[in-house]
N, C-alpha and C positions, 0 to 999 in steps of 0.2 A: 436651635440652640437652646439648651436648658437654660433656666433663669436662677442656676446655683449662684451664691454670693462667693466672692473671692475672699481672701484675706484682708481685712480693712488696711486701707492706705493711712498714712504714708508708707512706702516702703523704701527701704535703704540699701546701700552697699555697705556691708558689714566688713568687709576686707578680702584679701586675697586668700583663696581657698587654701593652699597649702598642698593640694592635691596636684600631680602633674599635669592631671588631664582638664583641669578646671582654671579658670581666670579669677573669678568674683563669685562671692557668695551674695545673693539679694535675699534679705529677710524683711519681714513685716510683723505687725502687731507688737503689742508690749512685751511678749515674751521672746521676741526675736525668732519666730518660727522661719525656717528654712523655706524660701519659696522656688529658688532656682539658682543655678550655677552656671555661668556663662562658660563657653569654651576658649581654651587658649588657642593661640595661631601654631603652627607646624612649620619648622624649618627643614626644609628638604635637604639642603646641603650638612646640616649637622646630626639630622634625625633627631631633633629635638623639640619640644614645646616651649614656648615662653609667652609671656603677656606683652601684647604689641599695643602701640597708640590705638588701633582700631579696636581691640578687645577691650581697653578701658573705655573707649567712646560708645561701644555698644551697650555694656553695662550702664553707663550715664544716661544713653537714649533711653533704655527700658524704663529706669526710675523715672525720669521725666515725663515719658508717655503715660506710664500707668498713674503716677501722681498727679496728672493733670487731666485725665481722662473724664471725669466725673463733672469738673467745671467746665471743661470746653464743650461737652454734652449738653449742659443745662444752658450755657450760652446760646448754641445753635437751636436747641430747642425753643428758647424764649424769642429768639429772632424769627424762627417760622412761624411759632405759635402766636406772633402778632398778626399773621394772615396776609399782610400787605407788604409791598415795597416802600420804602421811604419815598414820602412824596415831597417832589423838588421838581424844578424847571431842567430837564434834560434834553438833550438831542437824542434821535433814534439809536445811534450806536451805543450811547451811556445806557439807554433803557435795555437794549438789548444785553449788554454786559450785567446789568442789574440781575436779569433774568437767568443769565448763565451762573452767576455767583448764587444765586438763591437756590438753583437746582443742585450745584455743588454742594452747598449746605445740607439739603434733604439727602442726598446720597451720603455724604459723611454721617449723617445720623443715623441712617439705616445700616451702614456699615459699623459704626461704633456700637450698634445693639445686636449686631449679628444677624440682621435680617437679610 
């Protein structure tokens, strides 16, 4: 994956698109550059598109995920960068669970970086 920079965050939902095939406009930076449009749902019975609750939730999820990405990645990298699991008295099953979560964090970092 190339290391190109994306439009600076935070991104916002500017509002409904007004286009019958698009639900919301997602914008970023101070000039309000359009990043993306989300799609509408389609009602087979009326043969029409509409903005559903799921369409709204999808747009909100994109905004939350993108705007929190850098902070979440930094937090995981700081945790993993410490190089060790927290020291405490735990039984063997708890220690195994710590190891599994540690690996999950490493995998999430790689995925977030496109590796």
